[in-house]
Phi, psi and omega in degrees: 000131182279163179298325178297321177295315177301319178298313182298314179294320178297319179297321178292319177297319178297318177293324179292326181281315188261333185077191181262114182301123181273080184218150178287353177264005176296141185303324179290324176294319177298317179298321180296321179293321177294321178297315181295322180294315178296325177299315177298325181284324192256342182294124185293130174270353172212170183099172186263198183294322178301323177290322178294318178298317180296316182291324174295325177293323178295314178305314181301312184295318180302312184292321181294316181294319177298312184294317178296312182296320180297316180298317181295318180296322177297319179293321175299317178295324182294329181291346178272356178295149184284002179248147183289337183266006187298314180297319181297317182294319179292322177300320178297317178299312179296318178293326178298323177292346183264349183242157185210046179293326181295316179297318180299315178298313181297317177300319179294317181290327177296315182288327175301314181300319178295317178293317180297331178274003180077015184264072186293322176303316178293325179295317177301318182292321179294317181296334177295340176290334189242357180229160184265346185281163173293137185239355189299328182250016179292138173272180185301317182293321180291325175297311180297321179294318176302316180296314179300315180296320179296313178299318179297310183296316185285348169297327174287298192293324188253001181222291189294313184297313177300321178291322178300310181293328176294320181300321186265341186218008178081185180301315179305320177290325174294319177298316179301316180298318181297323174299316179296320180291325177296316178300313181302320183287341180263321187230006183268040182263149176264062177236182184304319186283321191248359182308320178258315185299323183263004190295315182295321175299319178291323181290318180300314182295320174303313184294311182295329182273356190300305182288315178302325180297317181285326170300318181295319177308311182293321178297324174301318181296315179297319179295323176300319180295317180296324184271004181063032167272192186265085182294322178298317178294323177304312181294319183296310181297323178297314182292327185278318195251340190303319185289343178283350180292145179297336174266143181288349180242332184304322185294332180284349169264316185285317187299311180295327176295319178295315181297318185294325181265357182060038175241173179238121178260174183085188180110212187275127173228156176241128177237116180055039175084353179263133181285133174227143175246127178256134182310142176292143172241113177096178179242144185272071175294323177223152177292145179288129184236160178308325182299337182288337173303311182294327174297318177295322178296316181295319175301314177303310184294319181296317181297321179297312180297322178296321179298311179300321178295314180295322178298317178296315180299315181298324185292335182289343189243008179235000000 
């Protein structure tokens, strides 16, 4: 087993034990504040769309260079430690900060518990912490759908993609990916303010997520087989519906989950009071119920373990 494999597995175990620290000093939270500060500094107060596009590209380049460089500098400093395992220990901590399977699973289980207890208002409030859509008027099925879609998409963004980039480029590349994804979540919106200013951040996130999303889709199919869900339908729905998602990558996470659980994701959502329709993923063989949240959590956890298992096997032959 290579040291990189050990680092990846230890980061996953650390996340499983500790979860994602909810503190303003979390590196991703600090990065978010840096992005917000740069946005205030760089967002054009005059000029047209070309200027917004250019300034957004500058912000994107600065954040990507800073995140990669900061991670590399930390590793260089770690190499000066008097113990041989110092770099690996620091790498585990940095990689741990880029993944969040524990947080995803806990959020899903917490909202499931609220729905199961009949506390829809609290479930609406809780789901607003993890989704960008309006939640005040969601019914039980819509809350469950929002959670399942978020778990599916974030299996790419918060689990498989960071581990994938760690495998091909070490901790700095994993940190760079997490920075790109954080930028996309903050400024990658298609509204008046960010349509041009956030376009480069959104495109970078799309490009970086292209391969990990498709890997995640296949992992979901295999996870469905192991969990005795409908793996054949998961594969069929992914092939049929994934490309219809408004994101070039999101469908490859949502569609196989929908197929495995025999539910239909997508449909009508409201953002800042405006109605948006997202292409359907899957067929509504059954209505979405709170129990399907737990199914999505199990698929996410199984897909994560499968990725680490395949990474370990691959490391034996390279």
